SERO-4910 file (N, C-alpha, C, O; in steps of 0.05 Angstrom, whole numbers):
BEGIN
 pado doro    nc1    nc2    nc3   cac1   cac2   cac3    cc1    cc2    cc3    oc1    oc2    oc3
  Unk    A   -324   -827    181   -286   -850    164   -306   -875    188   -319   -872    209
  Unk    A   -300   -892    173   -298   -918    185   -278   -920    208   -258   -907    201
  Unk    A   -273   -930    235   -262   -927    245   -229   -967    245   -232   -991    245
  Unk    A   -213   -953    246   -193   -978    237   -194   -998    264   -202   -992    287
  Unk    A   -187  -1017    256   -186  -1046    265   -165  -1036    300   -175  -1044    321
  Unk    A   -146  -1024    302   -136  -1010    320   -154   -988    338   -156   -989    362
  Unk    A   -167   -969    323   -186   -951    337   -213   -967    347   -227   -958    366
  Unk    A   -219   -986    336   -243   -999    351   -235  -1017    378   -247  -1022    399
  Unk    A   -206  -1026    369   -201  -1047    403   -192  -1021    413   -198  -1026    436
  Unk    A   -180   -993    414   -171   -981    435   -196   -964    444   -196   -953    466
  Unk    A   -216   -962    427   -241   -951    438   -253   -977    455   -256   -973    479
  Unk    A   -258   -999    446   -259  -1021    468   -249  -1023    489   -264  -1033    506
  Unk    A   -219  -1017    498   -205  -1021    522   -213   -991    531   -213   -986    555
  Unk    A   -217   -980    520   -219   -950    539   -245   -956    556   -245   -958    580
  Unk    A   -269   -960    538   -300   -982    566   -294   -995    575   -300   -990    598
  Unk    A   -282  -1014    574   -272  -1035    593   -259  -1023    615   -265  -1029    638
  Unk    A   -240  -1004    606   -225   -988    629   -241   -968    642   -230   -958    662
  Unk    A   -263   -958    636   -279   -939    644   -303   -959    666   -315   -953    687
  Unk    A   -302   -980    651   -326   -997    668   -308  -1005    701   -319  -1003    724
  Unk    A   -278  -1014    696   -269  -1016    719   -262   -990    738   -259   -990    762
  Unk    A   -262   -976    727   -251   -950    739   -287   -940    764   -289   -930    786
  Unk    A   -303   -947    747   -332   -938    762   -332   -964    785   -333   -959    809
  Unk    A   -329   -990    776   -328  -1002    793   -319  -1000    824   -335   -999    843
  Unk    A   -289   -999    823   -272   -991    840   -278   -972    854   -270   -973    877
  Unk    A   -300   -940    845   -311   -927    852   -333   -933    870   -337   -922    891
  Unk    A   -347   -948    861   -365   -958    879   -361   -980    900   -382   -986    913
  Unk    A   -339   -994    906   -317  -1004    919   -303   -991    936   -294  -1003    956
  Unk    A   -297   -958    933   -283   -947    941   -258   -949    943   -248   -938    963
  Unk    A   -248   -957    931   -217   -970    919   -211   -942    902   -214   -938    878
  Unk    A   -206   -932    913   -202   -897    891   -181   -896    876   -179   -883    855
  Unk    A   -163   -910    886   -121   -918    879   -124   -935    852   -105   -938    835
  Unk    A   -151   -944    850   -148   -970    827   -159   -948    803   -149   -938    783
  Unk    A   -190   -946    821   -203   -917    807   -193   -898    783   -202   -892    761
  Unk    A   -167   -888    801   -161   -869    795   -140   -875    768   -137   -862    748
  Unk    A   -127   -899    777    -98   -910    754   -118   -921    724   -108   -920    702
  Unk    A   -151   -934    727   -162   -935    709   -169   -914    697   -174   -918    673
  Unk    A   -173   -889    708   -196   -871    685   -159   -854    674   -156   -846    651
  Unk    A   -143   -854    690   -116   -837    679    -99   -854    654    -81   -846    639
  Unk    A   -107   -872    655    -99   -895    630   -118   -886    611   -110   -886    588
  Unk    A   -144   -879    614   -149   -872    586   -148   -850    580   -149   -848    555
  Unk    A   -147   -820    596   -132   -803    590   -117   -804    572   -119   -792    551
  Unk    A    -96   -822    580    -70   -818    569    -68   -831    544    -48   -826    530
  Unk    A    -91   -850    533    -89   -862    503   -110   -844    497   -107   -836    474
  Unk    A   -133   -831    511   -151   -822    495   -155   -798    511   -169   -799    532
  Unk    A   -138   -769    501   -136   -747    515   -168   -732    519   -177   -722    540
  Unk    A   -187   -734    485   -208   -725    499   -235   -741    505   -258   -736    498
  Unk    A   -225   -764    521   -250   -784    539   -267   -766    555   -270   -766    580
  Unk    A   -276   -755    541   -300   -728    572   -303   -748    594   -293   -738    614
  Unk    A   -311   -773    599   -325   -787    620   -306   -795    631   -308   -797    656
  Unk    A   -287   -801    620   -260   -809    638   -251   -786    654   -248   -793    677
  Unk    A   -245   -758    651   -239   -732    660   -258   -731    680   -251   -728    704
  Unk    A   -288   -735    674   -308   -729    698   -305   -754    721   -315   -753    744
  Unk    A   -294   -768    714   -302   -798    733   -271   -788    750   -271   -777    772
  Unk    A   -254   -793    741   -232   -787    757   -236   -747    770   -218   -740    785
  Unk    A   -254   -730    764   -252   -710    780   -271   -722    800   -267   -713    823
  Unk    A   -292   -739    798   -305   -746    818   -291   -755    846   -295   -747    869
  Unk    A   -273   -775    838   -251   -792    853   -230   -769    862   -221   -773    884
  Unk    A   -222   -750    852   -208   -729    865   -232   -715    894   -225   -713    917
  Unk    A   -245   -712    889   -272   -703    902   -276   -716    934   -275   -707    956
  Unk    A   -281   -741    923   -294   -768    944   -261   -755    962   -262   -751    986
  Unk    A   -239   -750    947   -213   -762    972   -205   -727    974   -181   -722    975
  Unk    A   -221   -708    974   -214   -685    983   -204   -667    970   -205   -644    980
  Unk    A   -187   -671    934   -174   -656    930   -180   -642    902   -173   -645    878
  Unk    A   -204   -622    920   -217   -604    896   -199   -596    882   -205   -600    859
  Unk    A   -172   -584    885   -167   -569    861   -170   -579    829   -183   -573    809
  Unk    A   -140   -608    844   -146   -623    823   -171   -635    810   -173   -634    786
  Unk    A   -193   -648    828   -216   -650    804   -233   -627    807   -257   -631    804
  Unk    A   -224   -597    815   -239   -580    785   -229   -576    766   -241   -570    745
  Unk    A   -196   -579    769   -186   -584    735   -193   -597    721   -199   -589    699
  Unk    A   -196   -632    729   -209   -647    714   -239   -644    697   -244   -644    673
  Unk    A   -260   -640    731   -284   -624    717   -279   -603    691   -286   -606    668
  Unk    A   -266   -583    700   -260   -557    679   -256   -568    647   -265   -556    627
  Unk    A   -240   -595    646   -228   -608    618   -257   -614    616   -267   -603    597
  Unk    A   -271   -629    629   -292   -647    612   -308   -630    602   -316   -633    579
  Unk    A   -317   -606    620   -337   -580    610   -317   -569    581   -329   -556    563
  Unk    A   -302   -571    579   -283   -560    556   -284   -574    531   -271   -567    511
  Unk    A   -303   -598    532   -285   -624    509   -316   -620    512   -323   -607    492
  Unk    A   -341   -627    531   -381   -620    531   -387   -603    543   -389   -603    568
  Unk    A   -390   -584    530   -400   -563    546   -423   -568    556   -432   -558    576
  Unk    A   -434   -586    541   -463   -590    554   -463   -604    574   -484   -598    585
  Unk    A   -453   -620    588   -440   -638    619   -463   -627    638   -448   -608    641
  Unk    A   -482   -622    652   -489   -614    662   -479   -624    693   -479   -611    713
  Unk    A   -471   -647    691   -464   -663    715   -428   -648    721   -416   -646    743
  Unk    A   -420   -640    696   -393   -633    715   -391   -612    718   -371   -604    729
  Unk    A   -416   -588    706   -418   -561    726   -426   -559    751   -424   -538    764
  Unk    A   -443   -593    765   -448   -585    788   -427   -595    804   -424   -590    828
  Unk    A   -410   -615    785   -395   -632    807   -374   -609    824   -368   -607    848
  Unk    A   -365   -588    789   -345   -580    799   -363   -557    818   -354   -551    840
  Unk    A   -386   -547    811   -392   -531    839   -394   -548    860   -415   -540    871
  Unk    A   -385   -566    873   -389   -580    894   -358   -580    897   -358   -581    921
  Unk    A   -341   -579    892   -324   -577    896   -309   -546    901   -289   -543    915
  Unk    A   -321   -527    889   -319   -498    897   -328   -499    919   -314   -496    939
  Unk    A   -352   -503    920   -374   -500    950   -347   -514    974   -339   -500    993
  Unk    A   -335   -542    969   -321   -544    991   -294   -527   1003   -283   -525   1025
  Unk    A   -290   -516    972   -267   -498    977   -277   -471    998   -259   -461   1011
  Unk    A   -300   -462   1001   -305   -444   1005   -313   -415    984   -315   -391    990
  Unk    A   -315   -427    965   -313   -405    940   -340   -406    928   -342   -411    904
  Unk    A   -365   -403    944   -385   -401    944   -406   -395    926   -427   -406    917
  Unk    A   -386   -360    922   -402   -346    888   -390   -359    866   -392   -347    844
  Unk    A   -376   -381    867   -358   -390    836   -375   -423    840   -374   -441    823
  Unk    A   -390   -426    864   -404   -453    863   -434   -444    861   -453   -459    864
  Unk    A   -436   -425    856   -469   -414    847   -463   -413    809   -470   -430    793
  Unk    A   -452   -394    805   -452   -393    781   -450   -432    769   -467   -441    754
  Unk    A   -432   -445    777   -439   -481    766   -460   -489    770   -468   -508    756
  Unk    A   -471   -479    786   -497   -498    799   -523   -480    778   -544   -493    772
  Unk    A   -520   -456    769   -538   -434    750   -531   -456    724   -549   -470    715
  Unk    A   -506   -457    715   -502   -463    683   -505   -489    689   -492   -499    670
  Unk    A   -512   -509    704   -518   -534    713   -549   -545    706   -556   -566    695
  Unk    A   -564   -523    713   -592   -519    726   -594   -522    689   -602   -541    675
  Unk    A   -584   -493    680   -595   -486    648   -592   -507    626   -604   -508    604
  Unk    A   -575   -523    635   -563   -543    618   -584   -568    625   -589   -583    606
  Unk    A   -595   -573    646   -599   -591    659   -618   -592    681   -618   -606    702
  Unk    A   -648   -562    667   -672   -567    692   -680   -583    709   -695   -574    726
  Unk    A   -674   -609    709   -691   -624    725   -677   -636    746   -687   -651    763
  Unk    A   -638   -624    745   -619   -637    764   -628   -618    792   -620   -595    797
  Unk    A   -644   -632    806   -659   -628    823   -626   -622    842   -621   -598    847
  Unk    A   -608   -641    849   -583   -634    869   -568   -607    861   -551   -600    877
  Unk    A   -571   -593    840   -559   -570    839   -581   -552    844   -578   -528    843
  Unk    A   -600   -561    849   -621   -539    858   -621   -534    889   -624   -510    896
  Unk    A   -619   -549    905   -609   -560    932   -573   -544    937   -569   -527    953
  Unk    A   -561   -550    926   -540   -544    932   -537   -516    928   -523   -504    945
  Unk    A   -548   -500    904   -544   -472    902   -554   -454    929   -543   -433    936
  Unk    A   -583   -471    946   -592   -461    956   -581   -459    981   -586   -441    996
  Unk    A   -559   -485    987   -546   -484   1007   -527   -462   1002   -530   -443   1017
  Unk    A   -516   -461    993   -481   -441    976   -507   -408    992   -503   -396   1013
  Unk    A   -525   -403    978   -544   -371    981   -542   -373   1013   -532   -355   1027
  Unk    A   -557   -405   1023   -561   -398   1058   -535   -386   1071   -533   -371   1090
  Unk    A   -519   -397   1058   -490   -397   1074   -477   -355   1067   -469   -339   1084
  Unk    A   -480   -354   1050   -485   -321   1043   -498   -306   1045   -497   -285   1031
  Unk    A   -523   -313   1071   -538   -299   1074   -560   -294   1060   -582   -287   1070
  Unk    A   -557   -297   1042   -579   -290   1018   -605   -308   1015   -613   -315    993
  Unk    A   -619   -314   1036   -644   -324   1038   -669   -324   1023   -688   -339   1026
  Unk    A   -668   -306   1009   -700   -301   1001   -686   -328    972   -696   -349    966
  Unk    A   -662   -314    962   -659   -334    941   -646   -365    942   -641   -379    922
  Unk    A   -641   -373    972   -637   -396    983   -667   -415    979   -669   -436    965
  Unk    A   -691   -402    995   -708   -410    987   -722   -411    967   -742   -425    973
  Unk    A   -724   -400    936   -721   -406    918   -717   -426    905   -731   -442    893
  Unk    A   -698   -424    908   -677   -459    896   -693   -482    911   -707   -499    901
  Unk    A   -687   -479    938   -702   -511    951   -738   -509    933   -752   -528    928
  Unk    A   -744   -475    927   -778   -490    921   -776   -498    896   -796   -509    887
  Unk    A   -757   -496    882   -751   -495    849   -746   -534    850   -757   -550    835
  Unk    A   -729   -541    872   -717   -565    866   -743   -589    879   -745   -613    876
  Unk    A   -765   -566    899   -783   -594    909   -805   -592    889   -824   -607    893
  Unk    A   -805   -568    860   -830   -579    844   -817   -598    823   -830   -618    818
  Unk    A   -800   -595    812   -782   -623    801   -789   -653    824   -805   -671    818
  Unk    A   -771   -651    853   -777   -679    865   -785   -671    892   -768   -672    911
  Unk    A   -819   -662    898   -826   -666    922   -829   -680    942   -839   -673    964
  Unk    A   -821   -699    936   -804   -722    955   -778   -717    971   -776   -726    994
  Unk    A   -761   -706    962   -738   -688    971   -731   -686    991   -736   -664   1000
  Unk    A   -716   -705   1013   -715   -688   1043   -699   -684   1045   -693   -678   1068
  Unk    A   -675   -684   1025   -648   -658   1025   -659   -631   1021   -646   -611   1029
  Unk    A   -686   -627   1008   -690   -602    997   -712   -587   1023   -715   -563   1029
  Unk    A   -723   -611   1034   -735   -605   1064   -721   -597   1078   -728   -576   1088
  Unk    A   -701   -605   1085   -676   -604   1103   -665   -576   1106   -664   -561   1125
  Unk    A   -654   -570   1065   -644   -546   1076   -654   -516   1079   -643   -496   1089
  Unk    A   -687   -522   1065   -705   -503   1070   -719   -502   1098   -734   -484   1105
  Unk    A   -712   -521   1109   -712   -517   1140   -696   -498   1154   -698   -476   1166
  Unk    A   -676   -516   1147   -654   -493   1156   -639   -461   1151   -622   -449   1163
  Unk    A   -660   -451   1119   -658   -429   1115   -684   -418   1132   -685   -393   1134
  Unk    A   -696   -428   1141   -725   -416   1156   -717   -408   1184   -722   -385   1192
  Unk    A   -700   -434   1203   -678   -433   1222   -668   -407   1230   -672   -395   1251
  Unk    A   -648   -400   1201   -638   -379   1202   -650   -354   1213   -643   -340   1233
  Unk    A   -677   -349   1191   -693   -329   1195   -712   -330   1212   -735   -322   1209
  Unk    A   -700   -342   1236   -720   -342   1264   -750   -348   1252   -770   -342   1265
  Unk    A   -750   -361   1225   -783   -370   1227   -781   -401   1235   -780   -418   1217
  Unk    A   -781   -408   1257   -783   -426   1271   -803   -452   1264   -798   -475   1259
  Unk    A   -825   -440   1265   -851   -458   1261   -845   -476   1234   -844   -500   1231
  Unk    A   -842   -454   1216   -834   -461   1183   -809   -484   1189   -817   -507   1187
  Unk    A   -777   -483   1197   -767   -495   1207   -777   -522   1222   -770   -540   1207
  Unk    A   -787   -531   1238   -794   -555   1244   -823   -565   1219   -819   -588   1210
  Unk    A   -840   -555   1211   -846   -558   1192   -835   -575   1168   -845   -597   1164
  Unk    A   -818   -568   1155   -801   -570   1139   -779   -594   1146   -776   -613   1130
  Unk    A   -766   -592   1168   -761   -620   1181   -766   -635   1190   -751   -654   1195
  Unk    A   -796   -633   1200   -822   -665   1198   -822   -672   1171   -818   -695   1166
  Unk    A   -825   -655   1152   -832   -671   1136   -802   -693   1124   -800   -717   1122
  Unk    A   -785   -674   1119   -751   -688   1104   -750   -716   1136   -745   -740   1135
  Unk    A   -756   -704   1152   -767   -740   1165   -784   -765   1162   -780   -789   1163
  Unk    A   -807   -746   1156   -830   -766   1151   -814   -785   1122   -817   -810   1122
  Unk    A   -797   -772   1098   -791   -783   1082   -770   -798   1094   -769   -822   1090
  Unk    A   -745   -781   1113   -728   -812   1109   -726   -809   1139   -722   -786   1147
  Unk    A   -728   -816   1145   -727   -825   1192   -706   -832   1194   -700   -837   1218
  Unk    A   -687   -837   1176   -652   -834   1182   -642   -813   1171   -620   -815   1160
  Unk    A   -654   -788   1172   -639   -765   1155   -628   -748   1183   -642   -730   1191
  Unk    A   -603   -753   1198   -598   -735   1226   -604   -707   1219   -624   -695   1227
  Unk    A   -589   -698   1206   -594   -666   1198   -613   -662   1207   -613   -658   1231
  Unk    A   -637   -659   1192   -667   -660   1200   -668   -664   1235   -687   -651   1246
  Unk    A   -661   -670   1241   -670   -685   1268   -659   -657   1282   -676   -644   1294
  Unk    A   -629   -648   1282   -620   -637   1292   -627   -609   1292   -628   -593   1311
  Unk    A   -634   -603   1256   -651   -568   1258   -675   -568   1275   -681   -549   1289
  Unk    A   -691   -592   1273   -710   -591   1282   -705   -576   1315   -707   -553   1323
  Unk    A   -700   -601   1325   -684   -599   1352   -674   -568   1365   -675   -561   1388
  Unk    A   -663   -551   1340   -646   -527   1344   -671   -510   1339   -670   -488   1350
  Unk    A   -694   -515   1324   -717   -498   1316   -733   -503   1344   -738   -482   1355
  Unk    A   -742   -524   1359   -758   -531   1382   -747   -514   1403   -761   -499   1416
  Unk    A   -710   -516   1407   -699   -507   1437   -704   -466   1424   -707   -447   1440
  Unk    A   -705   -462   1401   -702   -440   1401   -733   -426   1412   -734   -405   1425
  Unk    A   -755   -441   1403   -779   -437   1419   -789   -443   1442   -811   -436   1449
  Unk    A   -773   -460   1458   -771   -461   1487   -783   -483   1489   -798   -487   1508
  Unk    A   -779   -502   1470   -795   -528   1474   -774   -553   1476   -768   -569   1459
  Unk    A   -768   -551   1499   -738   -560   1516   -743   -588   1515   -723   -601   1509
  Unk    A   -772   -606   1520   -772   -634   1518   -770   -641   1491   -755   -659   1484
  Unk    A   -789   -622   1469   -784   -637   1437   -749   -635   1431   -736   -649   1416
  Unk    A   -737   -612   1448   -709   -611   1436   -696   -637   1435   -685   -651   1417
  Unk    A   -703   -640   1465   -676   -655   1473   -678   -685   1457   -659   -700   1454
  Unk    A   -712   -693   1443   -722   -718   1442   -702   -724   1404   -692   -744   1394
  Unk    A   -705   -699   1398   -693   -699   1368   -669   -694   1367   -658   -699   1345
  Unk    A   -655   -685   1385   -615   -693   1388   -620   -712   1404   -599   -726   1403
  Unk    A   -628   -718   1412   -624   -756   1428   -620   -772   1405   -602   -787   1399
  Unk    A   -646   -763   1391   -650   -782   1363   -623   -783   1344   -612   -802   1333
  Unk    A   -617   -754   1344   -592   -756   1321   -572   -760   1326   -553   -760   1310
  Unk    A   -569   -766   1354   -539   -778   1373   -542   -805   1369   -521   -818   1369
  Unk    A   -562   -816   1365   -572   -841   1369   -569   -858   1335   -569   -881   1329
  Unk    A   -568   -835   1321   -567   -839   1294   -542   -842   1279   -534   -857   1261
  Unk    A   -527   -817   1296   -492   -804   1283   -488   -802   1307   -499   -783   1318
  Unk    A   -468   -821   1324   -455   -817   1351   -429   -803   1344   -418   -790   1361
  Unk    A   -421   -805   1321   -397   -790   1317   -403   -761   1318   -388   -749   1334
  Unk    A   -416   -749   1308   -435   -718   1308   -429   -710   1334   -441   -720   1353
  Unk    A   -408   -690   1339   -405   -676   1361   -428   -654   1362   -444   -648   1380
  Unk    A   -425   -646   1345   -453   -625   1350   -480   -624   1363   -493   -609   1377
  Unk    A   -483   -653   1351   -505   -664   1364   -504   -658   1393   -519   -640   1402
  Unk    A   -490   -670   1407   -477   -671   1433   -468   -646   1446   -466   -644   1470
  Unk    A   -464   -628   1432   -463   -603   1435   -493   -585   1444   -499   -571   1463
  Unk    A   -504   -592   1425   -535   -587   1431   -549   -605   1449   -559   -592   1468
  Unk    A   -551   -619   1450   -562   -638   1468   -547   -634   1496   -560   -635   1517
  Unk    A   -523   -629   1497   -513   -616   1541   -526   -591   1539   -538   -584   1559
  Unk    A   -526   -574   1514   -525   -541   1526   -567   -540   1537   -577   -522   1550
  Unk    A   -584   -567   1527   -605   -562   1529   -609   -577   1559   -618   -564   1577
  Unk    A   -604   -597   1561   -597   -611   1597   -586   -600   1608   -584   -610   1631
  Unk    A   -569   -573   1605   -556   -560   1629   -578   -557   1652   -575   -560   1676
  Unk    A   -605   -550   1636   -626   -532   1648   -642   -558   1664   -655   -551   1683
  Unk    A   -641   -583   1659   -657   -606   1666   -643   -630   1691   -649   -640   1713
  Unk    A   -622   -629   1673   -599   -648   1686   -574   -648   1689   -555   -653   1675
  Unk    A   -576   -642   1708   -539   -631   1702   -525   -654   1701   -504   -653   1689
  Unk    A   -533   -681   1713   -519   -703   1715   -510   -709   1685   -488   -713   1674
  Unk    A   -535   -708   1676   -535   -725   1643   -525   -702   1627   -519   -711   1605
  Unk    A   -522   -682   1627   -516   -659   1614   -485   -667   1618   -471   -675   1599
  Unk    A   -475   -664   1644   -441   -672   1650   -435   -689   1627   -421   -680   1609
  Unk    A   -444   -713   1626   -435   -744   1617   -441   -731   1587   -423   -738   1572
  Unk    A   -460   -715   1575   -460   -711   1537   -443   -698   1547   -423   -704   1533
  Unk    A   -435   -681   1563   -410   -663   1547   -378   -678   1548   -356   -673   1537
  Unk    A   -386   -697   1565   -362   -719   1556   -358   -731   1523   -340   -732   1506
  Unk    A   -382   -740   1527   -390   -749   1497   -368   -715   1478   -345   -713   1468
  Unk    A   -383   -701   1480   -377   -682   1465   -349   -678   1452   -342   -679   1428
  Unk    A   -334   -674   1477   -299   -662   1484   -281   -699   1478   -257   -699   1475
  Unk    A   -296   -724   1477   -286   -739   1478   -280   -744   1443   -260   -757   1436
  Unk    A   -297   -732   1428   -299   -727   1404   -285   -708   1389   -271   -710   1370
  Unk    A   -295   -685   1405   -283   -650   1390   -255   -649   1400   -241   -629   1394
  Unk    A   -243   -671   1416   -213   -663   1430   -203   -684   1430   -182   -685   1443
  Unk    A   -213   -710   1417   -192   -732   1419   -197   -741   1444   -173   -746   1449
  Unk    A   -208   -746   1462   -204   -751   1486   -208   -780   1485   -219   -791   1465
  Unk    A   -198   -794   1511   -203   -819   1517   -223   -828   1519   -241   -813   1526
  Unk    A   -231   -859   1514   -258   -868   1534   -247   -872   1558   -224   -875   1565
  Unk    A   -275   -872   1575   -259   -880   1602   -271   -855   1631   -292   -842   1629
  Unk    A   -258   -854   1651   -265   -832   1665   -248   -808   1677   -252   -789   1692
  Unk    A   -221   -821   1658   -204   -797   1657   -210   -767   1642   -195   -747   1644
  Unk    A   -235   -770   1628   -242   -744   1623   -255   -722   1632   -250   -699   1625
  Unk    A   -280   -733   1654   -286   -727   1677   -279   -696   1681   -289   -675   1673
  Unk    A   -260   -701   1696   -238   -672   1701   -246   -649   1680   -259   -629   1686
  Unk    A   -236   -654   1654   -230   -638   1635   -268   -625   1628   -275   -605   1616
  Unk    A   -285   -646   1642   -313   -635   1625   -315   -612   1639   -320   -590   1630
  Unk    A   -308   -622   1668   -312   -602   1699   -303   -570   1685   -319   -552   1681
  Unk    A   -273   -567   1681   -267   -555   1682   -274   -532   1652   -274   -507   1652
  Unk    A   -279   -552   1629   -280   -534   1608   -317   -538   1597   -321   -539   1572
  Unk    A   -342   -541   1616   -352   -551   1601   -377   -520   1603   -400   -520   1594
  Unk    A   -364   -500   1616   -366   -470   1615   -362   -452   1588   -375   -431   1582
  Unk    A   -342   -465   1573   -341   -452   1551   -355   -459   1521   -356   -448   1499
  Unk    A   -367   -484   1534   -382   -500   1511   -416   -493   1519   -433   -510   1515
  Unk    A   -421   -472   1529   -446   -476   1533   -457   -447   1504   -449   -430   1489
  Unk    A   -480   -461   1513   -495   -451   1482   -507   -419   1489   -519   -414   1510
  Unk    A   -500   -402   1472   -506   -375   1487   -534   -372   1487   -544   -352   1498
***
């Protein structure tokens, strides 16, 4: 049946609003994006794209329960929308509901076997649950599709690290770094593998590079200070200070030094 003139106008208006909403998302203007997608949903309650995009906006604002509702509606309207399963899985993952996340990643992969992110995220969820062999299989499958995926190499490296396969962890993290020299987690994870092998100079270099790339990552300073304790206590003290300023919100300046001296034993790596 041919659309009426009003239906065609409404359809064009919806497309315009969707386009504006995506532009606002790209700019980080999430309130405006939300308004656009919500207006489309108000006028067209069966608009799959609007529900999916609004779910993404909720996700980036850590409103995962609301995101899950929108993703679920998008899936109800379009059961073959792989991205909606994958994104709903990400929200379940963020809420610590890893089994439900894995089920969604599995469905996303069944719907779109080339969706690399779903393999990576499924691998991470399996790793957190201690299901290391399955995690490695997930990363392996993702790398078959995209052999230049630094995230997959880093995730597999983290899994090898959890299994105490330190040489394999180093190899995978090194591949991730070679593919993306700015990928901070790979330096941190490789540093932890080096530290476990007693190769402290290599570990220090990796932790220092990770701290340079991301000065806001408290975990990197924790790892760096823990290794430096064995070599340079004064430098370790300064790094503990950086760690505590981020972790405890301490002010900059010299006032934190007494806190470092008092607390650093509580932050020593075991």
